[in-house]
Steps between C-alpha positions, in 0.01 A plus 500: 500500500685643201793737494401838363826524309547370146387140461772238476480161339407330828188705569149378430369723224244293309210277599264271306178376666271248334188302587337205325209274593613185321170310523686181594713499183878511474665787316712446191833670439345685204218638714733584788715702263196680356384592848830600657694645209243680292618808312261792529495859380264795498444813295505860617424829328802718439331808351166640392530354150402154620852368464581218737803327643515137608670432832589171660398498862497142623779329687497128426537248778829380350637853546358562849697482823202343680225280358192431716247249367163413652336178378153374581352159422857393434504123430812435709680610814866467598593163646695481823827399336464712188798722574855367512693813409845549648468876461545682828167676441254219562141578398220514753267209424178434684197294408165451671272221380192336644521150642204392288700562184646222294866424570568481128611815326586574141864589447545867582628671185365851566816656655730347239283620209490852642873496574567395140363830367685714754869582487784288633550770760162430661480271800199376693451686828173347619241243400190485719184302432174418672209287383397151404579227258200338328293263711156343482352673804577857404453732204852575384631854471873429476763699686546866581868556432757777530833492315766767543813521285785748536819575314800379692656844535202624706445194719664669798209748504240232562641168615582395855856449605633148437555475876126532566325184624357269234126522466267206474436432134147363522197518720189286502149611583291277721215679668709807423781369724850413378644157578733530798789360298479802272499766772878515538552867419156605374378790709841539669729758346849546641649822367166553326599833355739311271249240383240481231175408675241280323135530606237255374138595565221249415165677475276274288137428580457125458405456864210741441364324193492126572669420830407133473735473201781709649553395864872587490453875458424757761237753400625742234849347505528264206819556298343542153434872566701756693858615447863399510711794609863595544649776713849623408633692802799655321265662246202534736276343235195280559416300186169313486390251236122487544207296377168619640146364485347473154151578375367149463122538521253646255222740602709632790626864509870574542442654844469146635836388364670831579414448868668157493810644330518772764503235775785324320691828468455563872637153578801549272577847636464404866706183462783690329511772765483251789775283350733793435442652843566165666820476296588849630572639155219758516305681766188719491704792364677316218424599144577250227437474128239254379476321166171313462449282195276216395147404410314732735177394326320835528260527210336758276134558579275731298169350611480361852144368508492120547287455188774665290773267630421178315734347246536723196244737649461876491804567719720289273360664187557852632872428538551285190332760276760758601783250451378398156483860385848576626649182351375573152555874494779753533252774583603702803145517635493119530829507687365757742189289550715199597697710747176635645383142546815428700494815713125498566420130546811310606442385857865510604523865396196564719670326794822700455301824489307397810826437688642839397182677606473317833862434594484696824130444567425204724130586525397536138123511455523393137309178430740297293642146485834679550395646836609179675865564410705498818764762573762248388300424186471870418872544543578209269257622233605865521661440163536622143386296203768468231245531220404841633859596569600433144187644341346745748289691252234368263527798269859509381665404175707232671185333631382440146797270452507342843164345572542216746226247437350283777711195584210260568296294398567304181408155370749234602796455269387190301205694358693816423563612144731791425355789305720604212283782370714782368295764678585359845828646624748296702397685816142374475367171641525208257196318636151584610399530862294208629149567626565286809604811695487873433839608353706660775844626597539230766880479478674802649821646634485762778769703676464738793591869527827439684629282216448793262624766742830316533559556130347209310331601174278283283609438142213289373202286587339253266306176455644253250215365288735296281510224763210258465573223751261624771161663545704798628778689325819598686558859605817686587645835597855628477661766719825691515660675794555873466697723737298798382238471771235770486 
């Protein structure tokens, strides 16, 4: 993919990946800039006399060659005629909405706000969205959306040739079938190896819950959960913006919801592989890099008994007690306790470990909600968590200065009040966690081994608690490409 010689100005050498569950609210330019262009630094020991040196280690989105943004519960989606650029690199635009949705849509300002805090060199490569607009017959969850920006000098690495056939710009979901008028090129890829391939995978559960209210959806195929994905053949990258099933019942252990999320992962993985094989861009022997980002919704669980899972109950208290100690203290033991909470009780970490331990074992005897992962699901989730990549040890000096707090759940913005206490550093959350759900690292960014083996190194991973517009906070990770591959 990359020349092993010295990098030139037209090579892709930096990457910014971000994810934000917007809770149905638009994002302001101020918040977009905080999220995408935050300056970060960390301290390291330089000798045994406790002297330290501060190093900057975060590449801002405005400086990055590629910017990949996953949005969930986004209030808007691209309209069919949104793009009128005369640039020879036309963006890939695809939208899937349900036919029960309202035809009215708020003006889509999300791409323009994000573009306003990037550089003039950045251009939109892709804008994919799937979901619903508000309607009376359905609980609204907004859109799952994927935006990709690239600097113009690297567009030839990722964009199809201008001679490639024009793709349909929108699709419509009706019983999970597209209207025939929108099928022009969808699913048909001439010279596919030159094209960016969009893949939209509805995997919601409305048909399971109250089918009498949702007659338009096939079982487990409503568009409010699932993934919007993009395959870039020239890079051999599969990028997935995901929003999986939430924990929306009290007195129910996480095993129940983990099993639902696993089914959704299987659907996403199998749909991606089938689509790419049908497009003849991969076969059973193809290895490709994966970047998974979004609200994966895996939770922290210390106590799994149903009686401990009520609102503000023992499970919530066990987590919030650790967070409160770490927020108000600079003591290293509290920092280690928070990291232990993450490594020992985060359900996504457990899933990733399960996949690593059972990758080649199709007949695992382990009783686990993860045991229903298909071979395709295991392959997709055979990934590395960026939080762990950036801070692999809970007992180092750097960890004391780089605690990543849970990104969910907080009171909604109108009730939020910013803490200005002098003993709370800027890296600490500015608001308390709500007792509605146990605080968790629901919002994540994952990359697979091949991505790292090719030479990509992580610079930073963080959650931005300065943004108060949602019950989530946005997360991000920055990477640079190194030719010094170990």
